[in-house]
Backbone as a chain_set.jsonl record, in Angstrom:
{"seq": "MDAVARLRATVPGADVAGIAADLADPLQTQSLLDSLGEVDVLINNVGLFDVARFADIADEAWSRYFEVNVMSSVRLSRRLLEPMLEKGWGRVIFIGTESAVDVPADMIHYGATKAAALALSNGLAKLTRGTGVTVNTVLGGPTYSDGVAATVERIASAHSMSAEELKSGLVRSSSLLQRFIEPAEIASLVAYLASPRSSATNGAALRADGGVLPTIV", "coords": {"N": [[0.905, -1.145, -0.069], [0.771, 1.943, -1.029], [0.3, 4.5, 0.325], [0.51, 3.766, 2.823], [3.348, 3.088, 3.014], [4.426, 5.459, 2.544], [3.597, 7.075, 4.633], [4.999, 5.895, 6.472], [7.479, 6.391, 5.966], [7.46, 9.219, 6.097], [6.908, 9.779, 8.735], [8.841, 8.261, 10.847], [8.933, 5.347, 12.628], [6.429, 5.636, 13.335], [3.246, 4.057, 14.005], [1.715, 2.576, 11.782], [-0.952, 1.071, 9.898], [-2.806, -0.266, 7.178], [-6.167, -0.935, 5.585], [-7.34, -2.326, 2.941], [-10.47, -1.698, 1.355], [-13.867, -1.556, 0.068], [-15.752, 0.991, 0.741], [-18.208, 1.528, -0.1], [-19.507, -0.682, 0.14], [-21.34, -2.37, 2.267], [-20.754, -4.921, 3.778], [-17.891, -5.038, 3.276], [-17.45, -2.544, 4.753], [-18.174, -3.307, 7.423], [-16.518, -5.176, 8.074], [-14.082, -3.937, 8.135], [-14.704, -2.223, 10.311], [-14.806, -4.036, 12.354], [-12.354, -4.84, 12.642], [-11.019, -2.754, 14.081], [-9.857, -1.101, 17.062], [-10.155, 0.913, 19.897], [-11.419, 4.137, 18.625], [-10.213, 7.361, 18.451], [-10.534, 9.543, 16.496], [-11.965, 10.094, 13.623], [-12.057, 10.338, 10.291], [-13.553, 11.241, 7.641], [-13.058, 10.632, 4.415], [-13.168, 9.47, 1.955], [-14.217, 9.541, -1.591], [-15.942, 10.038, -4.529], [-15.796, 11.547, -7.743], [-16.465, 12.993, -10.856], [-16.677, 14.404, -14.056], [-19.603, 15.371, -15.912], [-22.356, 15.218, -18.01], [-25.609, 16.306, -16.713], [-27.849, 15.194, -17.704], [-26.86, 12.834, -18.846], [-26.221, 11.235, -16.587], [-26.807, 8.295, -15.29], [-29.261, 6.416, -13.186], [-28.044, 4.469, -11.638], [-25.537, 5.362, -11.581], [-25.768, 7.603, -9.828], [-26.694, 6.202, -7.599], [-24.387, 5.0, -6.95], [-22.744, 6.95, -6.278], [-24.09, 8.214, -4.049], [-23.73, 6.082, -2.276], [-20.882, 5.885, -1.987], [-20.375, 8.769, -1.269], [-21.807, 9.526, 0.712], [-23.165, 7.385, 2.288], [-21.021, 5.819, 3.168], [-20.024, 7.551, 5.153], [-21.87, 7.658, 6.837], [-22.265, 4.849, 7.774], [-19.768, 4.572, 9.019], [-19.7, 6.574, 10.981], [-21.956, 6.056, 12.45], [-21.185, 3.779, 13.702], [-18.828, 4.523, 15.078], [-19.052, 7.135, 16.503], [-20.923, 7.04, 18.755], [-19.189, 5.513, 20.555], [-17.39, 7.577, 21.105], [-18.983, 9.391, 22.249], [-19.679, 8.328, 24.682], [-17.209, 8.137, 26.177], [-16.71, 10.793, 26.267], [-14.948, 12.266, 24.52], [-13.648, 12.934, 21.445], [-13.287, 13.047, 17.881], [-14.717, 13.882, 14.813], [-14.232, 14.151, 11.442], [-15.079, 15.488, 8.525], [-14.174, 15.436, 5.089], [-14.802, 17.781, 2.941], [-16.244, 19.689, 0.26], [-15.93, 22.817, -1.684], [-17.587, 22.621, -3.675], [-20.123, 21.593, -2.378], [-21.258, 23.761, -1.652], [-21.582, 25.491, -3.754], [-22.69, 24.325, -6.314], [-21.353, 22.609, -9.045], [-22.278, 22.726, -12.426], [-21.568, 20.925, -14.138], [-20.833, 18.742, -12.659], [-22.973, 17.862, -11.074], [-24.117, 15.591, -9.787], [-21.881, 14.965, -7.915], [-21.665, 17.377, -6.476], [-24.321, 17.401, -5.196], [-24.311, 15.018, -3.568], [-22.178, 15.592, -1.918], [-23.07, 17.738, -0.738], [-25.207, 16.631, 0.822], [-23.586, 15.269, 2.43], [-22.4, 17.111, 3.863], [-24.645, 18.312, 5.216], [-25.21, 15.905, 6.952], [-22.918, 15.925, 8.539], [-23.505, 18.298, 10.052], [-25.55, 17.65, 11.379], [-24.885, 15.576, 12.899], [-23.253, 16.707, 14.638], [-24.992, 18.019, 16.551], [-25.83, 16.15, 18.064], [-23.618, 15.879, 19.749], [-23.702, 17.587, 21.95], [-22.605, 19.248, 25.043], [-20.603, 17.538, 25.338], [-17.207, 16.452, 25.124], [-16.697, 15.872, 22.353], [-16.492, 16.622, 18.995], [-17.777, 17.615, 15.809], [-16.964, 18.289, 12.534], [-16.777, 19.906, 9.221], [-14.374, 20.125, 6.598], [-14.204, 22.418, 4.087], [-13.068, 21.883, 1.164], [-11.06, 23.391, -1.56], [-10.124, 23.074, -5.208], [-7.958, 20.534, -5.392], [-4.807, 19.188, -5.562], [-4.696, 16.206, -5.6], [-3.85, 12.811, -5.369], [-5.431, 11.318, -7.132], [-6.43, 13.49, -8.764], [-4.31, 14.351, -9.875], [-3.541, 12.145, -11.434], [-5.482, 12.207, -13.362], [-5.11, 14.564, -14.5], [-2.838, 14.229, -15.674], [-3.308, 12.146, -17.421], [-5.227, 13.391, -19.219], [-3.514, 15.611, -20.213], [-1.346, 14.256, -21.638], [-2.852, 12.986, -23.57], [-3.356, 15.232, -25.133], [-0.982, 16.229, -25.843], [0.198, 17.769, -23.976], [2.214, 19.337, -21.336], [1.823, 18.227, -17.993], [2.166, 20.472, -16.293], [1.343, 22.672, -17.622], [-1.297, 22.18, -18.401], [-2.438, 22.055, -15.778], [-1.991, 24.667, -15.04], [-3.776, 25.916, -16.693], [-6.121, 25.03, -15.852], [-6.861, 26.421, -13.499], [-9.154, 28.263, -11.765], [-10.696, 31.118, -12.501], [-11.779, 32.688, -10.286], [-10.56, 31.946, -8.275], [-8.641, 32.856, -5.587], [-6.078, 32.021, -4.839], [-4.968, 31.377, -6.953], [-3.749, 28.943, -7.841], [-3.606, 25.169, -7.933], [-4.639, 23.627, -4.762], [-2.508, 22.133, -2.336], [-2.514, 18.916, -1.047], [-1.382, 18.885, 1.575], [-1.969, 21.246, 2.727], [-4.553, 21.238, 3.0], [-4.474, 19.146, 5.114], [-3.324, 20.301, 7.099], [-5.35, 21.854, 8.116], [-7.038, 19.919, 8.913], [-5.449, 18.738, 10.815], [-5.545, 20.489, 12.999], [-8.357, 20.603, 13.563], [-8.402, 17.942, 14.569], [-7.213, 18.053, 16.829], [-6.724, 18.756, 20.381], [-6.799, 21.615, 20.73], [-9.006, 22.378, 19.11], [-11.433, 22.588, 20.509], [-13.469, 24.343, 20.855], [-14.311, 24.559, 18.303], [-17.279, 23.397, 16.63], [-19.56, 21.738, 14.814], [-19.144, 23.095, 12.492], [-18.501, 24.48, 9.14], [-15.652, 24.646, 7.667], [-13.502, 26.777, 5.62], [-11.233, 25.708, 3.313], [-10.478, 26.654, 0.639], [-8.945, 27.941, -0.895], [-9.998, 30.426, -1.729], [-12.012, 30.237, -3.584], [-14.635, 30.285, -3.26], [-17.297, 33.031, -3.603], [-18.466, 34.021, -1.18], [-19.16, 35.752, 1.846], [-19.209, 34.379, 4.183]], "CA": [[-0.025, -0.016, 0.002], [1.746, 3.242, -1.206], [-0.129, 5.405, 1.292], [1.146, 3.345, 4.207], [4.615, 3.367, 2.933], [4.702, 7.077, 2.583], [3.373, 7.587, 6.171], [6.175, 5.383, 7.54], [8.577, 7.234, 5.57], [7.364, 10.445, 6.616], [6.903, 9.752, 10.22], [9.682, 7.161, 11.128], [8.558, 4.901, 13.943], [4.972, 5.635, 13.573], [2.592, 2.584, 14.143], [0.723, 2.662, 10.735], [-1.813, 0.003, 9.353], [-3.761, -0.029, 6.16], [-6.792, -2.154, 5.237], [-8.086, -2.06, 1.663], [-12.081, -1.92, 1.399], [-14.736, -0.73, -0.566], [-16.544, 1.688, 1.652], [-19.693, 1.798, -0.766], [-20.032, -2.039, 0.548], [-21.658, -2.513, 3.771], [-20.19, -5.807, 4.525], [-16.413, -4.617, 3.561], [-17.169, -1.638, 5.756], [-18.372, -3.875, 8.677], [-15.125, -5.977, 8.414], [-13.027, -2.777, 8.546], [-15.0, -1.547, 11.748], [-14.777, -5.053, 13.487], [-10.793, -4.919, 12.842], [-10.629, -1.664, 14.744], [-9.795, -0.976, 18.45], [-10.747, 2.24, 20.231], [-11.08, 5.154, 17.783], [-10.469, 8.686, 18.891], [-10.624, 10.547, 15.537], [-12.54, 9.361, 12.376], [-11.763, 11.302, 9.038], [-14.518, 10.585, 6.415], [-12.297, 11.33, 3.444], [-13.273, 9.062, 0.584], [-15.241, 10.255, -2.218], [-15.971, 9.793, -6.08], [-15.985, 12.729, -8.32], [-16.044, 13.06, -12.18], [-17.548, 15.608, -14.95], [-20.609, 14.551, -16.676], [-23.794, 16.017, -18.249], [-26.753, 15.839, -15.795], [-28.781, 14.171, -18.802], [-26.162, 11.407, -19.081], [-26.128, 10.489, -15.264], [-27.954, 7.29, -14.867], [-29.568, 6.061, -11.712], [-26.842, 3.539, -11.107], [-24.321, 6.323, -11.008], [-26.486, 8.415, -8.825], [-26.817, 5.351, -6.382], [-23.029, 4.56, -6.541], [-22.212, 8.357, -5.557], [-24.643, 8.273, -2.786], [-23.171, 5.053, -1.424], [-19.575, 6.401, -1.407], [-20.057, 10.004, -0.566], [-22.711, 9.867, 1.938], [-23.419, 6.228, 3.052], [-19.886, 5.408, 3.678], [-19.838, 8.252, 6.323], [-23.181, 7.297, 7.866], [-22.078, 3.808, 8.482], [-18.603, 4.677, 9.843], [-19.954, 7.474, 12.011], [-23.007, 5.32, 13.192], [-20.625, 2.796, 14.72], [-17.656, 5.148, 16.067], [-19.525, 8.051, 17.356], [-21.28, 6.651, 20.106], [-18.365, 5.364, 21.929], [-16.668, 8.651, 21.529], [-19.767, 10.285, 23.274], [-19.668, 7.605, 26.088], [-15.947, 8.408, 26.85], [-16.723, 12.099, 26.346], [-13.864, 12.98, 23.71], [-13.492, 12.401, 19.976], [-13.32, 13.997, 16.763], [-15.269, 13.332, 13.591], [-13.982, 15.301, 10.519], [-15.435, 15.305, 7.019], [-13.571, 16.057, 3.898], [-15.777, 18.114, 2.1], [-15.654, 20.508, -0.899], [-16.775, 23.863, -2.07], [-18.845, 22.066, -4.552], [-21.285, 21.325, -1.649], [-22.15, 25.041, -1.359], [-21.776, 26.064, -4.924], [-22.615, 23.105, -6.941], [-21.09, 22.843, -10.457], [-23.31, 22.394, -13.38], [-21.03, 19.793, -14.775], [-20.647, 17.666, -11.559], [-24.347, 18.099, -10.052], [-24.184, 14.423, -8.835], [-21.049, 15.086, -7.104], [-22.168, 18.487, -5.507], [-25.463, 17.165, -4.416], [-23.884, 14.101, -2.513], [-21.407, 16.225, -1.014], [-24.04, 18.707, 0.158], [-25.71, 15.716, 1.802], [-22.589, 14.844, 3.453], [-22.55, 18.461, 4.655], [-25.867, 18.395, 6.031], [-24.784, 14.795, 7.784], [-21.861, 16.542, 9.492], [-24.128, 19.371, 10.775], [-26.791, 17.178, 12.323], [-24.112, 14.807, 13.785], [-22.591, 17.776, 15.646], [-26.089, 18.421, 17.405], [-25.545, 14.957, 18.963], [-22.476, 15.751, 20.735], [-24.055, 18.737, 22.923], [-22.06, 18.957, 26.295], [-19.361, 16.578, 25.441], [-15.755, 16.913, 24.585], [-16.805, 15.367, 21.011], [-16.764, 17.491, 17.889], [-18.121, 17.215, 14.362], [-16.882, 19.433, 11.467], [-16.463, 19.799, 7.882], [-13.372, 20.893, 5.877], [-14.699, 22.565, 2.697], [-11.572, 21.967, 0.337], [-11.244, 23.667, -3.07], [-9.468, 22.386, -6.057], [-6.8, 20.081, -4.624], [-4.12, 18.346, -6.425], [-4.603, 14.656, -5.027], [-3.199, 11.672, -6.307], [-6.599, 11.116, -8.207], [-6.597, 14.747, -9.579], [-2.996, 14.428, -10.542], [-3.665, 11.118, -12.324], [-6.387, 12.693, -14.389], [-4.434, 15.655, -15.434], [-1.724, 13.646, -16.476], [-3.89, 11.46, -18.555], [-5.66, 14.401, -20.273], [-2.256, 16.353, -20.776], [-0.727, 13.259, -22.345], [-3.776, 12.985, -24.732], [-3.543, 16.574, -25.738], [0.314, 16.281, -26.094], [0.604, 18.993, -23.301], [2.693, 18.786, -20.243], [0.849, 18.462, -16.81], [2.206, 21.817, -15.605], [0.667, 23.495, -18.655], [-2.927, 21.997, -18.237], [-2.739, 22.532, -14.404], [-2.088, 26.452, -14.827], [-4.964, 26.546, -17.453], [-7.344, 24.545, -15.013], [-6.996, 27.288, -12.353], [-10.311, 29.042, -11.755], [-10.396, 32.702, -12.235], [-12.415, 32.932, -9.12], [-9.376, 31.44, -7.091], [-7.597, 34.028, -4.78], [-4.742, 31.317, -4.518], [-4.463, 31.065, -8.375], [-2.918, 27.471, -8.1], [-4.195, 24.151, -6.947], [-4.36, 23.587, -3.283], [-1.743, 20.903, -1.899], [-2.991, 18.105, -0.009], [-0.591, 18.986, 3.014], [-2.517, 22.249, 3.269], [-5.842, 20.618, 3.538], [-4.141, 18.231, 6.223], [-2.886, 21.302, 8.267], [-6.473, 22.373, 8.908], [-7.497, 18.693, 9.412], [-4.709, 18.355, 11.925], [-5.969, 21.414, 14.125], [-9.508, 19.875, 14.123], [-8.366, 16.677, 15.365], [-6.204, 18.159, 18.185], [-7.575, 19.29, 21.564], [-7.001, 22.853, 20.649], [-10.091, 22.821, 18.402], [-12.382, 22.309, 21.36], [-14.396, 25.236, 20.988], [-15.047, 24.426, 16.963], [-17.937, 22.304, 16.62], [-20.76, 22.047, 13.933], [-18.475, 24.317, 11.4], [-17.906, 24.144, 7.849], [-14.513, 25.525, 7.73], [-13.009, 26.687, 4.254], [-9.662, 25.689, 2.924], [-10.928, 26.532, -0.8], [-8.173, 28.837, -2.0], [-10.816, 31.719, -2.122], [-12.727, 29.931, -4.693], [-16.328, 30.832, -3.038], [-17.277, 34.363, -3.378], [-19.197, 34.137, -0.24], [-18.357, 36.131, 2.946], [-19.213, 33.165, 5.152]], "C": [[0.987, 1.226, 0.025], [1.531, 4.289, -0.046], [0.574, 4.985, 2.679], [2.697, 3.475, 4.316], [5.239, 4.701, 3.013], [4.601, 7.674, 3.903], [4.609, 7.118, 6.852], [7.413, 5.879, 7.144], [8.569, 8.511, 5.938], [7.387, 10.676, 8.022], [7.825, 8.332, 10.694], [9.167, 6.738, 12.59], [7.127, 4.996, 14.354], [4.266, 4.223, 13.317], [1.501, 2.845, 12.929], [0.306, 1.39, 10.118], [-2.74, 0.389, 8.18], [-4.862, -1.198, 5.897], [-7.577, -1.686, 3.881], [-9.652, -2.427, 1.864], [-12.597, -0.988, 0.729], [-15.667, -0.13, 0.35], [-18.055, 2.02, 1.156], [-20.397, 0.159, -0.357], [-20.054, -2.244, 1.949], [-20.85, -3.522, 4.381], [-18.675, -5.649, 4.477], [-16.303, -3.526, 4.741], [-17.429, -2.159, 7.258], [-17.159, -4.57, 9.03], [-14.053, -4.921, 8.734], [-13.313, -2.429, 9.922], [-14.662, -2.783, 12.724], [-13.333, -5.28, 13.655], [-10.227, -3.835, 13.783], [-10.644, -1.888, 16.368], [-10.698, 0.341, 18.63], [-10.383, 3.188, 19.219], [-11.131, 6.358, 18.299], [-10.875, 9.704, 17.807], [-10.872, 9.527, 14.286], [-12.42, 10.664, 11.298], [-12.635, 10.768, 8.033], [-14.028, 11.375, 5.271], [-12.418, 10.657, 2.059], [-14.412, 9.681, -0.139], [-14.941, 10.126, -3.755], [-16.149, 11.402, -6.649], [-15.641, 12.307, -10.103], [-16.861, 14.293, -12.929], [-18.489, 14.656, -15.83], [-21.987, 15.437, -16.59], [-24.811, 15.387, -17.269], [-27.673, 14.833, -16.746], [-28.126, 12.937, -18.868], [-25.95, 10.797, -17.668], [-26.913, 9.497, -14.993], [-28.141, 6.954, -13.396], [-28.678, 5.243, -11.134], [-25.793, 4.47, -10.624], [-24.595, 7.324, -9.927], [-26.269, 7.641, -7.277], [-25.316, 4.889, -6.085], [-22.352, 6.064, -5.851], [-22.808, 8.57, -4.155], [-24.129, 7.169, -1.899], [-21.858, 5.497, -1.048], [-19.505, 7.632, -0.745], [-20.898, 10.408, 0.384], [-22.669, 8.52, 2.823], [-22.222, 5.655, 3.696], [-19.761, 6.137, 5.295], [-20.771, 7.967, 7.348], [-22.688, 5.981, 8.506], [-20.712, 3.855, 9.432], [-18.943, 5.633, 11.173], [-21.107, 6.905, 13.018], [-22.488, 4.431, 14.236], [-19.525, 3.514, 15.572], [-18.098, 6.405, 16.759], [-19.923, 7.932, 18.641], [-20.316, 6.256, 21.143], [-17.487, 6.548, 22.22], [-17.563, 9.524, 22.483], [-19.926, 9.561, 24.632], [-18.292, 7.921, 26.857], [-15.938, 9.922, 27.028], [-15.538, 12.878, 25.627], [-13.781, 12.097, 22.527], [-13.658, 13.471, 19.04], [-13.795, 13.198, 15.373], [-15.06, 14.536, 12.501], [-14.348, 14.86, 9.049], [-14.657, 16.065, 6.189], [-14.428, 16.336, 3.068], [-15.499, 18.909, 0.851], [-16.506, 21.629, -1.085], [-17.975, 23.662, -3.061], [-20.179, 21.816, -3.709], [-22.008, 22.568, -1.555], [-22.504, 25.635, -2.653], [-21.446, 24.83, -6.014], [-22.51, 23.164, -8.455], [-21.897, 22.227, -11.397], [-22.83, 21.242, -14.165], [-20.77, 18.762, -13.85], [-21.899, 17.772, -10.502], [-24.354, 16.898, -9.213], [-23.058, 14.505, -7.6], [-21.291, 16.075, -6.0], [-23.379, 18.105, -4.691], [-25.129, 15.943, -3.401], [-23.133, 14.854, -1.598], [-22.116, 17.339, -0.063], [-24.792, 17.796, 1.12], [-24.819, 15.451, 2.943], [-22.49, 16.077, 4.625], [-23.696, 18.576, 5.761], [-25.84, 17.217, 7.211], [-23.949, 15.352, 8.864], [-22.51, 17.589, 10.665], [-24.968, 18.772, 11.791], [-26.011, 16.295, 13.156], [-23.602, 15.532, 15.062], [-23.745, 17.875, 16.848], [-26.12, 17.11, 18.446], [-24.631, 15.083, 20.057], [-22.502, 17.028, 21.908], [-23.402, 18.289, 24.429], [-21.065, 17.874, 26.45], [-18.149, 17.169, 25.082], [-15.65, 16.311, 23.08], [-17.049, 16.434, 20.01], [-16.879, 17.088, 16.581], [-17.836, 18.22, 13.409], [-16.488, 19.007, 10.198], [-15.513, 20.74, 7.289], [-13.93, 21.1, 4.354], [-13.399, 22.815, 1.729], [-11.894, 22.543, -1.131], [-10.509, 22.626, -4.067], [-8.136, 21.852, -5.417], [-6.037, 19.081, -5.583], [-3.678, 17.195, -5.781], [-4.143, 14.002, -5.902], [-4.477, 11.606, -7.249], [-6.663, 12.133, -9.143], [-5.366, 14.632, -10.514], [-2.921, 13.225, -11.902], [-4.204, 11.502, -13.53], [-5.792, 13.732, -15.124], [-3.299, 15.1, -16.085], [-1.939, 12.93, -17.643], [-4.434, 12.456, -19.628], [-4.522, 15.055, -21.062], [-1.749, 15.406, -21.833], [-1.669, 13.02, -23.673], [-3.817, 14.103, -25.668], [-1.995, 16.942, -26.077], [0.882, 17.689, -25.301], [1.618, 18.346, -22.079], [1.665, 19.075, -19.023], [0.787, 19.804, -16.174], [1.332, 22.702, -16.476], [-0.761, 23.308, -18.33], [-3.274, 22.303, -16.833], [-2.922, 24.201, -14.397], [-3.358, 26.998, -15.929], [-6.348, 25.91, -16.826], [-7.755, 25.5, -13.813], [-8.227, 28.241, -12.511], [-10.069, 30.684, -11.556], [-10.917, 33.449, -11.03], [-11.489, 32.71, -7.973], [-8.723, 32.756, -6.62], [-6.21, 33.376, -4.913], [-4.112, 31.331, -5.74], [-3.433, 29.904, -8.536], [-3.885, 26.409, -7.484], [-3.753, 24.131, -5.512], [-3.492, 22.095, -3.2], [-2.344, 20.177, -0.885], [-2.617, 18.421, 1.47], [-1.381, 20.31, 3.644], [-3.917, 22.01, 3.755], [-5.612, 19.643, 5.058], [-3.764, 19.152, 7.545], [-4.223, 21.718, 8.965], [-7.043, 21.186, 9.71], [-6.802, 18.288, 11.02], [-5.264, 19.335, 13.32], [-7.222, 20.859, 14.552], [-9.403, 18.694, 14.85], [-7.502, 16.9, 16.672], [-7.353, 18.766, 19.323], [-7.645, 20.728, 21.43], [-8.058, 23.379, 19.955], [-11.488, 22.665, 19.193], [-13.71, 23.119, 21.167], [-15.12, 25.259, 19.168], [-15.785, 23.165, 16.805], [-19.172, 22.57, 15.687], [-20.354, 22.908, 12.676], [-18.188, 23.402, 10.256], [-16.728, 25.078, 7.631], [-13.858, 25.623, 6.235], [-11.675, 26.625, 4.174], [-9.849, 25.469, 1.272], [-10.057, 27.45, -1.854], [-8.833, 30.111, -2.364], [-11.704, 31.351, -3.219], [-14.249, 30.659, -4.576], [-16.203, 32.152, -2.903], [-18.063, 34.744, -2.241], [-18.484, 34.919, 0.944], [-18.114, 35.184, 3.981], [-19.591, 31.82, 4.433]], "O": [[1.819, 1.44, 0.907], [2.492, 4.863, 0.466], [1.091, 5.783, 3.461], [3.283, 3.845, 5.333], [6.354, 4.962, 3.465], [5.324, 8.59, 4.294], [5.2, 7.807, 7.683], [8.382, 5.818, 7.901], [9.662, 9.041, 6.137], [7.861, 11.715, 8.48], [7.152, 7.314, 10.857], [9.009, 7.527, 13.521], [6.668, 4.574, 15.415], [4.708, 3.401, 12.515], [0.42, 3.342, 13.246], [1.199, 0.603, 9.802], [-3.423, 1.406, 8.303], [-4.477, -2.364, 5.989], [-8.351, -0.729, 3.882], [-9.971, -3.421, 2.517], [-12.151, 0.156, 0.636], [-16.5, -0.925, 0.785], [-18.899, 2.618, 1.822], [-21.585, -0.111, -0.537], [-19.076, -2.291, 2.695], [-20.234, -3.234, 5.407], [-18.051, -6.037, 5.465], [-15.367, -3.516, 5.541], [-16.967, -1.533, 8.212], [-16.767, -4.575, 10.196], [-13.209, -5.142, 9.602], [-12.387, -2.315, 10.725], [-14.254, -2.517, 13.855], [-12.957, -5.854, 14.677], [-9.091, -3.959, 14.241], [-11.359, -2.748, 16.881], [-11.599, 0.753, 17.899], [-9.211, 3.216, 18.841], [-12.254, 6.616, 18.732], [-11.529, 10.685, 18.161], [-10.236, 8.509, 14.013], [-12.704, 11.821, 11.609], [-12.305, 9.673, 7.577], [-14.396, 12.532, 5.065], [-11.863, 11.166, 1.085], [-15.366, 10.225, 0.416], [-13.78, 10.113, -4.164], [-16.61, 12.299, -5.943], [-14.781, 11.514, -10.484], [-17.612, 15.031, -12.293], [-18.225, 13.549, -16.298], [-22.511, 16.055, -15.663], [-24.861, 14.178, -17.044], [-28.097, 13.755, -16.328], [-28.826, 11.928, -18.95], [-25.417, 9.688, -17.692], [-27.908, 9.819, -14.344], [-27.291, 7.188, -12.537], [-28.564, 5.376, -9.915], [-25.26, 4.408, -9.516], [-23.702, 7.798, -9.224], [-25.877, 8.138, -6.221], [-25.075, 4.414, -4.975], [-21.504, 6.045, -4.958], [-22.14, 9.029, -3.229], [-24.122, 7.412, -0.692], [-21.598, 5.531, 0.155], [-18.759, 7.767, 0.225], [-20.806, 11.523, 0.897], [-22.19, 8.552, 3.957], [-22.37, 5.019, 4.74], [-19.498, 5.529, 6.332], [-20.517, 8.021, 8.551], [-22.672, 5.942, 9.737], [-20.654, 3.21, 10.479], [-18.447, 5.383, 12.271], [-21.164, 7.249, 14.199], [-23.012, 4.25, 15.336], [-19.325, 3.112, 16.718], [-17.389, 6.725, 17.712], [-19.421, 8.568, 19.568], [-20.455, 6.522, 22.336], [-16.896, 6.655, 23.295], [-17.073, 10.252, 23.346], [-20.286, 10.196, 25.623], [-18.293, 7.951, 28.088], [-15.197, 10.375, 27.9], [-15.174, 13.976, 26.048], [-13.825, 10.866, 22.534], [-14.084, 14.593, 19.317], [-13.322, 12.132, 14.978], [-15.581, 15.644, 12.622], [-13.83, 13.865, 8.542], [-14.424, 17.246, 6.447], [-14.942, 15.453, 2.382], [-14.374, 18.736, 0.381], [-17.687, 21.57, -0.742], [-18.996, 24.337, -3.19], [-21.257, 21.833, -4.303], [-23.229, 22.563, -1.397], [-23.571, 26.238, -2.771], [-20.343, 24.477, -6.431], [-23.41, 23.68, -9.118], [-22.24, 21.074, -11.137], [-23.639, 20.6, -14.834], [-20.418, 17.713, -14.39], [-21.747, 17.76, -9.281], [-24.565, 17.03, -8.007], [-23.351, 14.142, -6.461], [-21.174, 15.775, -4.812], [-23.438, 18.489, -3.524], [-25.771, 15.956, -2.35], [-23.457, 14.765, -0.414], [-21.764, 17.686, 1.065], [-24.999, 18.238, 2.25], [-25.156, 15.409, 4.126], [-22.502, 15.982, 5.852], [-23.55, 18.886, 6.943], [-26.357, 17.467, 8.3], [-24.296, 15.231, 10.039], [-22.138, 17.674, 11.835], [-25.112, 19.267, 12.909], [-26.466, 16.192, 14.295], [-23.55, 15.075, 16.203], [-23.377, 17.807, 18.021], [-26.47, 17.27, 19.616], [-24.787, 14.513, 21.137], [-21.531, 17.351, 22.591], [-23.634, 17.184, 24.919], [-20.75, 17.388, 27.536], [-18.089, 18.353, 24.748], [-14.522, 16.263, 22.59], [-17.958, 17.208, 20.308], [-16.113, 16.219, 16.163], [-18.602, 19.18, 13.485], [-15.937, 17.923, 10.009], [-15.679, 21.956, 7.376], [-14.077, 20.17, 3.561], [-12.851, 23.914, 1.64], [-12.881, 22.171, -1.765], [-10.337, 21.457, -3.722], [-7.307, 22.642, -4.964], [-6.643, 18.272, -6.285], [-2.512, 17.064, -5.409], [-3.977, 14.369, -7.065], [-4.206, 12.007, -8.381], [-6.925, 11.839, -10.309], [-5.432, 14.798, -11.732], [-2.403, 13.394, -13.006], [-3.66, 11.271, -14.61], [-5.956, 13.795, -16.343], [-2.872, 15.635, -17.108], [-1.208, 12.918, -18.634], [-4.105, 12.335, -20.808], [-4.5, 15.086, -22.292], [-1.748, 15.843, -22.984], [-1.121, 12.879, -24.766], [-4.236, 13.99, -26.82], [-1.822, 18.035, -26.617], [1.707, 18.478, -25.761], [1.776, 17.137, -21.908], [0.836, 19.984, -19.06], [-0.217, 20.281, -15.644], [0.581, 23.486, -15.896], [-1.413, 24.294, -17.986], [-4.378, 22.807, -16.628], [-3.83, 24.817, -13.841], [-3.784, 28.152, -15.991], [-7.465, 26.231, -17.232], [-8.833, 25.372, -13.233], [-8.212, 29.005, -13.476], [-9.428, 31.269, -10.684], [-10.589, 34.606, -10.768], [-11.648, 33.233, -6.87], [-8.338, 33.607, -7.423], [-5.231, 34.102, -5.088], [-2.883, 31.305, -5.8], [-2.445, 29.967, -9.268], [-4.781, 26.694, -6.691], [-2.662, 24.558, -5.137], [-3.786, 21.118, -3.888], [-2.7, 20.754, 0.143], [-3.393, 18.251, 2.41], [-1.445, 20.46, 4.865], [-4.366, 22.524, 4.779], [-6.49, 19.507, 5.91], [-3.884, 18.801, 8.719], [-4.268, 21.91, 10.18], [-7.449, 21.292, 10.867], [-7.345, 17.774, 11.998], [-5.345, 18.881, 14.461], [-7.358, 20.592, 15.746], [-10.237, 18.408, 15.709], [-7.178, 15.981, 17.424], [-8.513, 19.117, 19.106], [-8.597, 21.231, 22.028], [-8.26, 24.592, 19.99], [-12.55, 22.622, 18.57], [-14.829, 22.624, 21.303], [-16.165, 25.833, 18.863], [-15.237, 22.063, 16.815], [-19.77, 23.637, 15.83], [-21.219, 23.363, 11.928], [-17.833, 22.223, 10.218], [-16.938, 26.273, 7.421], [-13.685, 24.556, 5.646], [-10.945, 27.357, 4.842], [-9.5, 24.447, 0.682], [-10.252, 27.668, -3.05], [-8.327, 30.845, -3.213], [-12.184, 32.305, -3.832], [-14.844, 31.33, -5.419], [-15.271, 32.631, -2.259], [-18.412, 35.924, -2.264], [-17.268, 34.768, 1.055], [-17.052, 35.116, 4.601], [-19.636, 30.769, 5.073]]}, "num_chains": 1, "name": "protein.A"}
């Protein structure tokens, strides 16, 4: 598992383990949960995205997106939140997107399901009243994740361009950052939310969108 190897290389001595599972599959999700001990921090980070015309998105695709982008978080949170509440401390963090707030016309299935996940996060936070548990969402902007990088490289190759050329052309005019966000920049906000220092931050949707959203809040 490349991710496990990278973590071990980045943090020498860290106890890192990885489990491959399809979180859209309830049985595989259950097997994952059964393999875990006590969990202090849950980060709901799995997600599907692609560009498609609304008229071309079949029911099967909608169902797949809902299973991955919403139900994976439902199943994990349903199992792991209650023990956090019982012990009085824990963190649930959703990796969301600005597309949940400003749904793209060419990714309606993605934006709609991520909006549902944002609503789920807000509702779960209400269950933590008076405890040391918090539930928050990070609204990321266009991030150069491994998946995005692979897509950019594939498209660039097909058009006889360099990945850097294509990357610069994909930056939105509304972005204040004027570049892709690096995964580590999202991780910095997640690290804060996972820490005891974030105790007064609960039920929030925190932006790390590079200034793509034009709204004040």
